[in-house]
C-alpha positions in Angstrom: 10.3 295.7 229.7 11.7 293.3 226.9 13.6 296.2 225.3 15.1 297.2 228.5 16.3 293.6 229.3 17.6 293.4 225.7 19.7 296.5 226.0 21.1 295.3 229.4 22.3 292.1 227.9 23.8 293.6 224.8 25.9 296.1 226.9 27.6 293.1 228.4 30.5 292.7 226.1 32.6 290.3 228.2 31.5 286.7 227.6 31.5 285.8 231.3 29.3 288.8 232.1 26.9 287.9 229.4 26.6 284.3 230.8 26.0 285.8 234.2 23.2 288.0 232.9 21.5 285.0 231.2 22.0 282.9 234.3 20.4 285.7 236.5 17.4 286.0 234.2 16.9 282.2 234.3 17.6 281.3 237.9 17.0 284.5 239.7 14.3 286.2 237.8 12.3 283.1 236.7 12.3 283.8 233.1 12.1 280.7 230.9 14.6 279.9 228.1 12.3 281.0 225.3 11.6 284.5 226.9 15.5 285.1 227.4 16.1 284.1 223.9 13.6 286.7 222.6 15.1 289.4 224.8 18.7 289.0 223.5 17.8 287.8 219.9 19.0 284.3 219.7 17.3 281.0 219.4 16.3 278.8 222.7 18.9 276.1 222.1 21.6 278.9 222.4 20.3 279.8 225.8 20.4 276.3 226.9 24.1 276.0 225.8 24.9 279.3 227.6 23.4 278.1 230.8 25.4 274.9 230.7 28.5 277.0 230.0 27.7 279.2 233.0 27.7 276.1 235.2 30.8 274.8 233.7 32.7 278.0 234.4 31.4 278.1 238.0 29.5 281.3 237.2 26.6 279.2 238.5 26.9 276.8 241.3 23.7 274.7 242.2 23.5 273.3 245.8 20.8 270.7 246.6 20.2 270.5 250.4 19.0 266.9 250.4 17.5 265.9 253.9 19.6 263.3 255.8 17.8 260.0 255.9 18.5 257.4 258.7 17.7 253.8 259.5 16.2 253.8 262.8 16.0 250.0 263.0 19.7 249.6 262.4 20.4 252.3 264.9 18.4 250.5 267.7 20.2 247.4 266.9 23.6 249.0 267.1 22.7 250.6 270.4 21.6 247.4 271.9 24.4 245.3 270.7 27.4 247.6 271.5 25.7 249.3 274.6 25.9 252.8 273.1 24.5 256.0 274.1 23.2 256.5 270.6 23.8 255.6 267.0 23.0 257.2 263.6 23.1 255.2 260.6 22.9 257.2 257.2 21.0 255.6 254.4 23.4 254.9 251.6 22.7 256.6 248.2 25.2 254.7 246.2 27.7 257.6 245.8 31.6 257.6 246.0 33.6 257.4 249.2 33.8 261.3 249.1 30.2 261.5 248.9 29.9 259.3 251.8 32.4 261.3 253.9 30.4 264.4 253.3 27.2 262.8 254.2 28.6 261.5 257.5 30.0 265.0 258.1 26.6 266.5 257.8 25.2 263.8 260.1 28.0 264.3 262.6 27.5 268.0 262.7 23.6 267.5 263.3 24.4 265.0 266.1 27.1 267.3 267.7 24.7 270.3 267.7 22.0 268.3 269.3 24.3 267.8 272.3 25.7 271.2 272.6 24.9 273.5 275.6 26.7 276.6 276.7 29.9 276.5 278.6 30.9 273.1 277.3 34.4 272.0 276.2 34.5 270.3 272.8 37.5 268.3 271.8 38.4 267.4 268.1 40.8 264.6 266.9 41.8 264.8 263.3 41.3 263.3 259.8 38.8 263.6 256.9 35.7 262.6 258.7 36.2 265.1 261.4 37.1 267.7 258.9 33.6 266.9 257.2 31.9 267.4 260.5 33.7 270.9 261.0 32.7 271.8 257.5 29.1 270.9 257.8 28.5 272.9 261.3 26.3 275.9 260.9 26.2 278.4 263.7 23.7 281.3 263.6 25.3 283.0 266.5 28.5 282.8 268.8 28.5 279.9 271.1 30.0 280.1 274.7 32.2 277.0 274.6 35.9 276.1 274.3 37.4 274.0 271.4 40.5 271.9 272.2 42.8 269.7 270.2 43.1 266.1 271.3 46.1 264.9 269.2 49.5 266.4 268.6 50.1 268.1 265.2 50.6 265.8 262.2 52.7 268.4 260.3 52.1 270.9 257.5 51.3 268.5 254.6 47.6 268.7 255.0 46.3 271.5 257.3 42.8 270.7 256.4 42.6 267.4 258.2 45.3 268.3 261.0 44.2 269.0 264.5 45.3 272.7 264.8 43.6 273.6 261.5 40.3 271.8 262.5 40.3 273.5 265.9 40.9 277.0 264.4 38.1 276.5 261.8 35.6 275.1 264.5 36.6 278.0 266.8 36.0 280.6 264.1 32.5 279.1 263.5 31.5 279.1 267.2 33.2 282.6 267.7 35.0 281.3 270.6 38.6 280.4 271.6 40.7 277.4 270.5 43.2 275.5 272.6 46.2 273.8 270.8 48.6 271.0 271.6 51.7 272.8 270.3 53.7 269.5 269.8 54.1 267.0 267.0 51.8 263.9 267.2 54.9 261.6 267.2 58.4 261.9 268.3 61.6 259.8 268.5 61.3 258.6 272.1 59.3 258.6 275.4 61.7 261.2 277.1 60.8 263.8 274.5 57.0 263.1 275.1 57.7 263.6 278.8 59.5 266.8 278.2 56.8 268.1 276.0 54.0 267.3 278.4 55.9 269.2 281.2 55.6 272.4 279.1 53.1 274.7 280.8 51.2 275.6 277.5 51.0 272.0 276.2 50.1 270.7 279.7 47.1 273.3 279.8 45.8 272.1 276.5 46.1 268.5 277.4 44.5 268.9 280.8 41.7 270.6 279.2 41.4 267.7 276.7 41.0 265.3 279.5 38.1 267.2 280.8 36.1 267.4 277.6 32.3 267.2 277.8 32.0 266.2 274.0 34.5 264.8 271.6 34.3 264.4 267.8 36.5 261.5 266.8 37.7 259.9 263.7 38.3 256.2 263.5 41.6 255.2 261.7 42.7 252.1 260.0 46.0 250.4 260.0 45.4 249.0 256.4 47.7 251.1 254.2 44.7 251.4 251.6 42.6 253.1 254.2 45.2 254.5 256.7 45.1 258.3 256.9 48.3 258.4 259.0 50.1 256.6 256.1 48.5 258.1 253.2 49.3 261.5 254.6 52.8 260.7 255.1 52.6 261.2 259.0 53.6 257.6 259.7 56.2 255.6 257.7 55.3 252.2 256.3 57.8 250.6 258.7 55.7 251.8 261.9 52.4 250.7 260.2 53.8 247.2 259.4 54.9 246.8 263.1 51.5 248.1 264.3 49.9 245.4 262.0 52.3 242.8 263.1 51.1 243.3 266.7 47.6 242.9 265.5 46.5 246.5 265.6 43.7 247.2 263.2 42.8 250.9 263.9 43.0 253.8 266.2 41.2 256.7 267.8 43.3 259.8 268.8 46.3 257.8 267.8 45.7 255.1 270.4 45.9 251.8 268.6 43.8 248.7 269.2 43.4 245.2 268.0 40.1 243.6 266.9 39.1 242.9 270.4 39.7 246.5 271.5 42.8 245.7 273.5 45.5 248.4 273.7 48.9 246.7 274.4 51.7 248.9 275.6 53.7 249.4 272.4 56.7 251.5 271.8 54.8 253.4 269.3 52.3 254.6 272.0 55.2 255.7 274.1 56.2 258.1 271.3 52.8 260.0 270.7 51.5 263.2 272.1 47.7 262.6 272.5 45.0 262.1 275.0 45.7 259.2 277.2 43.4 256.1 276.8 41.8 256.3 280.3 40.9 259.9 279.9 39.5 259.3 276.3 37.2 256.5 277.6 35.9 258.7 280.5 34.8 261.5 278.3 30.9 261.8 278.6 30.0 261.9 274.9 32.4 260.3 272.4 31.1 260.7 268.8 32.8 258.5 266.5 32.4 259.3 262.8 33.4 256.6 260.1 32.0 254.7 257.3 32.8 252.6 254.3 33.6 248.8 254.1 37.3 249.3 254.6 36.7 250.6 258.3 35.0 247.6 259.4 37.6 246.1 261.6 38.8 249.5 262.8 35.2 250.7 263.9 34.7 247.3 265.5 37.9 247.5 267.5 37.0 251.1 268.5 33.6 250.0 269.9 35.0 247.0 271.7 37.7 249.4 273.3 35.1 251.8 274.6 36.6 254.8 272.8 33.1 255.4 271.1 29.7 255.7 272.7 27.9 257.5 269.9 28.5 256.1 266.4 27.7 257.9 263.2 28.0 255.6 260.3 26.5 254.2 257.0 23.9 251.4 256.6 26.5 249.0 254.8 28.9 249.2 257.6 26.2 249.1 260.2 24.6 245.8 258.7 28.2 244.3 258.6 28.8 245.3 262.3 25.5 243.6 263.2 26.5 240.3 261.7 29.6 240.0 263.9 29.4 238.4 267.3 30.5 240.8 270.2 
């Protein structure tokens, strides 16, 4: 057996193939490093270096499926304080913001799948948190549902986070049809919005959005440091400054609100193509996914505005929310 393995290894002239052979013996066939070293005629330390090189070159990619852990006491406190349908508080493991978003995405995907039944309409907003949810969804079979875009397209700068791309990716996972608002999110004036909403195809998608059974929603901030709108180049700094001057702290589906959850009639809101505030609040299940200390005011405003009735967040933000008087 040893001679056979040795011949197999030595026929691998290409370095990357040799590394793959060594990695296969170690990770898939269960040989230890000393056994592999004897088979190919090198010392054990060389095998260790080759395995490290295989990982560095992405020949070997290791995935750890760590179970999600939640803080039930914080969840109950949030539900009671903000009159929520449910809350899910991910226990923080001290990683960076990207790791937090990925964790919230996995949590959001689990929450979403717990709510799903056949013949539902699922609406998606946009942003990194919603994208993380879409990435984490795992479907074992096609699902009889419809996926609809809730917010007009932001543009082509970041299709991963934009509404059309998210809807298409989710529809592909479900094996179902996607419905798109084929219009830009923000235009020059209210007259253009009215003309777009009169378009038959756009009207069909908007009407479907207003009747969603479930929505997965990102919660945006108007702080330039945390604003996805601004950082992605979709909203100029002048608009963001004006929103902040009016006291706006965040948004859901482009509908901005102040710290108390109030949504005044601003010129900005007359120029956007998105689900209207009343319809958004009336959706039966509104899953808001957001975390990180910089989202405190935005999440608080979204909860007070009634845009969210199921919150997926992290324990640090949950604790901060619970220290604030409603």
